C-alpha positions as CSV (number, residue, x, y, z in Angstrom):
1,H,128.2,110.8,90.9
2,D,128.2,112.9,87.8
3,Y,125.2,111.5,85.8
4,L,123.8,114.7,84.3
5,S,124.4,116.1,80.9
6,A,125.2,119.6,82.3
7,P,125.7,121.1,85.8
8,P,122.4,121.7,87.5
9,T,123.3,125.3,88.7
10,G,121.2,126.9,91.4
11,W,117.9,127.6,89.4
12,D,117.8,131.3,88.6
13,A,114.1,131.4,87.8
14,P,112.3,134.5,86.4
15,W,110.5,134.8,89.7
16,G,113.5,134.4,92.0
17,K,117.3,133.9,91.9
18,G,119.0,130.8,93.3
19,M,115.8,128.8,94.1
20,R,118.1,125.8,94.6
21,G,121.2,127.6,95.8
22,D,122.5,124.4,97.4
23,M,123.2,123.0,93.8
24,W,125.6,125.7,92.4
25,D,128.6,123.4,92.8
26,A,127.0,120.1,91.9
27,P,128.7,118.2,89.1
28,G,127.3,117.7,85.6
29,G,128.4,116.8,82.1
30,G,129.3,113.2,82.6
31,V,126.0,111.4,81.7
32,D,127.4,109.7,78.6
33,E,130.4,108.2,80.5
34,Y,128.1,107.2,83.4
35,L,125.6,105.4,81.1
36,G,128.4,103.8,79.2
37,R,129.7,102.3,82.4
38,V,126.2,101.1,83.3
39,M,125.9,99.3,80.0
40,A,129.5,98.0,79.9
41,E,130.1,97.1,83.5
42,L,127.0,97.1,85.7
43,L,124.7,95.1,83.3
44,P,127.2,92.2,82.9
45,W,127.8,92.2,86.7
46,A,124.0,92.1,87.4
47,Q,123.5,89.4,84.8
48,H,126.2,87.2,86.5
49,R,125.3,88.1,90.1
50,F,121.5,88.3,90.1
51,G,120.5,86.7,86.8
52,L,119.4,89.9,85.1
53,S,118.1,89.0,81.7
54,V,120.3,89.5,78.6
55,E,117.1,90.2,76.6
56,P,116.3,93.9,76.3
57,S,112.6,93.0,76.2
58,E,112.9,91.8,79.8
59,R,114.9,94.7,81.3
60,Y,113.7,98.0,82.9
61,F,115.5,101.1,84.1
62,G,114.3,104.0,86.3
63,G,115.3,106.8,88.6
64,S,113.9,109.7,90.6
65,S,114.9,113.4,90.9
66,F,118.3,113.8,89.2
67,G,118.0,110.1,88.7
68,G,114.8,110.8,86.8
69,I,116.8,113.0,84.4
70,C,119.4,110.3,84.1
71,A,116.7,107.8,83.3
72,L,115.5,110.1,80.4
73,Y,119.0,110.1,79.0
74,M,119.2,106.3,79.3
75,A,116.0,106.2,77.3
76,M,117.4,108.5,74.7
77,R,120.9,107.0,74.4
78,F,119.9,103.3,74.6
79,P,116.2,103.0,73.7
80,G,116.5,99.5,72.3
81,E,118.2,98.1,75.4
82,W,115.2,98.4,77.7
83,A,111.6,97.3,77.6
84,G,110.5,100.3,79.7
85,V,111.9,103.2,81.6
86,M,110.5,104.9,84.8
87,V,111.0,108.7,85.2
88,E,110.0,109.9,88.6
89,S,110.0,113.6,89.6
90,P,112.6,114.6,87.1
91,S,114.5,117.8,88.1
92,F,113.7,119.9,85.1
93,W,114.4,123.1,87.1
94,A,118.1,122.2,86.7
95,G,120.5,122.7,83.8
96,D,119.2,126.1,82.6
97,G,116.7,124.3,80.3
98,R,119.3,121.9,78.8
99,Y,117.5,118.7,79.8
100,M,114.1,119.6,78.3
101,A,115.8,120.9,75.1
102,D,117.5,117.5,74.7
103,V,114.3,115.6,75.1
104,A,112.5,117.9,72.7
105,Q,115.2,117.5,70.0
106,H,115.4,113.7,70.4
107,D,114.3,111.9,67.2
108,K,115.9,108.4,67.5
109,G,113.0,106.6,69.3
110,W,112.1,105.7,72.8
111,P,111.7,102.4,74.7
112,N,108.4,100.6,74.1
113,R,106.9,101.7,77.4
114,M,107.5,104.7,79.6
115,Y,106.2,106.0,82.9
116,L,106.5,109.7,83.9
117,A,105.3,111.2,87.2
118,M,105.5,114.4,89.2
119,G,104.0,115.6,92.4
120,E,101.8,118.7,92.7
121,F,104.0,120.3,95.4
122,E,107.5,119.2,94.3
123,Y,109.2,122.3,95.6
124,T,107.1,123.6,98.5
125,G,106.5,120.1,99.8
126,F,110.2,119.8,100.3
127,R,111.3,123.4,101.1
128,G,108.2,125.2,102.3
129,T,106.3,128.2,101.1
130,E,108.2,131.0,102.9
131,R,110.5,132.0,100.1
132,P,108.9,134.3,97.4
133,G,108.5,132.4,94.2
134,S,108.0,129.0,95.8
135,L,104.5,128.3,94.4
136,Q,105.7,129.3,90.9
137,C,108.4,126.6,91.3
138,D,105.6,124.0,91.9
139,A,103.7,125.2,88.8
140,F,106.9,125.2,86.7
141,L,107.6,121.6,87.5
142,R,104.0,120.5,86.9
143,D,104.0,122.2,83.5
144,A,107.4,120.7,82.7
145,C,106.0,117.2,83.3
146,G,103.2,117.8,80.8
147,E,105.7,119.3,78.3
148,C,108.0,116.3,78.6
149,A,105.1,113.9,78.1
150,G,104.3,115.8,74.9
151,H,107.8,115.0,73.5
152,L,107.6,111.3,74.3
153,E,106.2,110.2,70.9
154,G,106.2,106.7,69.7
155,T,106.1,105.0,73.1
156,E,103.3,103.6,75.2
157,L,103.3,106.3,77.9
158,L,101.5,106.7,81.2
159,W,102.1,110.1,82.9
160,L,100.5,111.8,85.9
161,V,100.8,114.7,88.3
162,E,99.8,113.3,91.8
163,P,97.5,115.7,93.7
164,G,99.3,116.6,96.9
165,G,102.5,114.8,95.9
166,K,105.9,115.9,97.1
167,H,109.5,115.3,96.3
168,N,110.4,112.4,98.6
169,E,110.9,108.7,98.7
170,R,107.6,108.1,100.4
171,D,105.6,109.6,97.5
172,W,107.7,107.8,94.9
173,G,107.2,104.6,96.8
174,R,103.4,105.2,96.8
175,R,103.5,105.5,93.0
176,L,105.8,102.6,92.4
177,P,103.2,99.9,92.1
178,C,101.5,101.9,89.3
179,A,104.9,102.3,87.5
180,L,105.7,98.7,87.7
181,R,102.3,97.5,86.6
182,W,102.4,99.9,83.7
183,L,105.9,98.9,82.6
184,L,105.3,95.2,83.0
185,A,101.9,95.4,81.2
186,P,100.0,92.7,83.1
187,E,96.6,91.5,82.0
188,V,93.8,93.9,82.8
189,P,91.1,92.5,85.0
190,E,87.5,92.4,83.7
191,A,85.2,95.0,85.2
192,A,83.3,92.5,87.3
193,E,83.5,94.4,90.5
194,V,83.6,98.1,91.3
195,F,86.1,97.5,94.2
196,W,88.6,94.8,95.0
197,T,91.8,94.5,97.0
198,R,95.3,93.2,96.7
199,L,95.9,91.3,99.0
200,S,92.4,89.8,99.3
201,P,90.9,89.6,101.8
202,V,92.4,92.7,103.5
203,P,95.2,91.5,105.8
204,S,94.9,92.4,109.5
205,G,98.1,94.2,110.5
206,G,99.3,94.6,106.9
207,A,99.4,96.8,103.9
208,F,97.1,96.4,100.9
209,E,95.8,98.1,97.8
210,L,92.2,99.1,97.2
211,L,91.5,99.1,93.4
212,V,88.5,100.9,91.8
213,H,87.0,100.8,88.3
214,K,86.6,104.5,87.7
215,E,84.0,104.2,85.0
216,M,81.8,102.2,87.4
217,L,81.8,104.9,90.1
218,S,78.7,107.0,90.7
219,L,80.9,110.2,91.2
220,P,81.1,112.8,88.4
221,V,84.5,112.9,86.6
222,R,87.0,115.2,88.2
223,E,90.8,115.5,88.4
224,R,91.2,114.1,92.0
225,Y,89.7,111.1,93.7
226,Q,90.3,110.0,97.3
227,V,89.1,107.2,99.5
228,H,88.4,107.7,103.2
229,L,88.5,104.5,105.2
230,G,88.4,103.2,108.7
231,F,88.2,99.9,110.5
232,D,85.8,98.2,112.9
233,N,83.0,100.8,112.4
234,W,85.4,103.7,112.0
235,S,86.9,103.1,115.5
236,S,90.5,102.7,114.4
237,G,92.9,103.2,111.5
238,I,91.2,106.1,109.9
239,Q,93.0,107.1,106.7
240,C,92.6,109.4,103.7
241,C,94.3,108.0,100.6
242,N,94.7,109.4,97.1
243,L,93.3,107.1,94.4
244,L,96.0,107.2,91.7
245,P,96.3,105.5,88.3
246,S,96.9,101.9,88.9
247,G,99.0,101.2,85.8
248,L,96.6,98.3,84.9
249,A,94.7,100.2,82.1
250,K,94.8,103.6,80.5
251,E,92.2,105.8,79.0
252,E,92.6,109.0,77.1
253,N,92.7,111.3,80.1
254,G,94.3,109.0,82.8
255,S,93.7,105.6,84.2
256,A,90.5,103.5,83.9
257,I,91.5,101.7,87.1
258,L,92.6,103.6,90.2
259,A,94.4,102.3,93.3
260,A,95.1,103.5,96.8
261,L,97.7,102.1,99.3
262,A,96.5,101.6,102.8
263,Y,97.2,99.7,106.1
264,A,94.9,97.6,108.2
265,P,95.5,97.8,112.0
266,P,96.3,94.5,113.8
267,G,93.2,92.8,115.1
268,S,90.8,94.6,112.9
269,A,87.8,92.6,111.5
270,S,86.2,94.9,108.9
271,M,86.9,98.0,106.8
272,H,84.4,100.7,105.9
273,F,85.1,103.3,103.3
274,A,83.6,106.2,101.2
275,L,84.9,107.9,98.1
276,T,85.1,111.5,97.0
277,N,86.2,113.5,94.0
278,G,86.9,116.6,96.2
279,V,83.3,117.9,95.8
280,E,80.8,115.1,95.7
281,W,80.8,111.9,97.9
282,D,79.9,108.3,97.3
283,N,79.2,106.7,100.6
284,N,76.9,103.9,99.4
285,Q,73.7,105.9,100.2
286,E,75.0,106.8,103.7
287,K,75.7,103.1,104.5
288,N,79.4,103.2,103.5
289,Y,81.1,100.4,101.7
290,E,82.4,97.5,103.7
291,L,85.0,94.8,103.1
292,P,86.1,92.0,105.4
293,V,89.5,91.9,107.1
294,R,91.2,88.6,108.0
């Protein structure tokens, strides 16, 4: 489908030509027609078929990759029709700078809440590091995420670059709970516990989230936090998970509450875990933290 404001081209970057040579012939220029059809045809159909609300304050829109660029244009063209917009891994490499220029020049307001995210290794995580200029592509996209965030004035914005994040559905899915919580703006829990889980207790044989109050950690503040966890005295299910913004609360430089997605093996009875900021460790004074599994 043609849902971009201009053809993407193949990304002739200063450090390398044709960094996305597979996109030279991809379509572009039809975003206004596409968004017009979404508003005129798809919304009424979804309202009739699935009960989508007719109230803009109860509707949300989002997309990833080229779809993330499309979501930005939806936010620009119809800011009053959506309560919030999710923009995942927007392809700012494309369009010879046209997309960022349009965002920078936009002065007609944004939806009330927006979520913007990028992975640390958007290019090399998808295409490898063999081609000269690949690491510069990663840096360009990380910087573009921050530049875009700087243009989104007048909206409640949560934006992040995920350490180690790549350009794929798995990583977008890992960040989706954060995006949904931020856009839906649920009540923020009181800081009664340092750690808690959703589901609670941890379900044996199921997925869950570990949530952490960052300001209650004993670790020094750094850019990256991880949790290392295992089950039944570290005998099974050992995992290393990024602690990402949860979307439940925001502070000046990120999220006050962090969250990690994990999985408990079937038949497990307990979970042990320790936390790190990439340099220091918090392992509960060498006893590790423990939560029950049911």
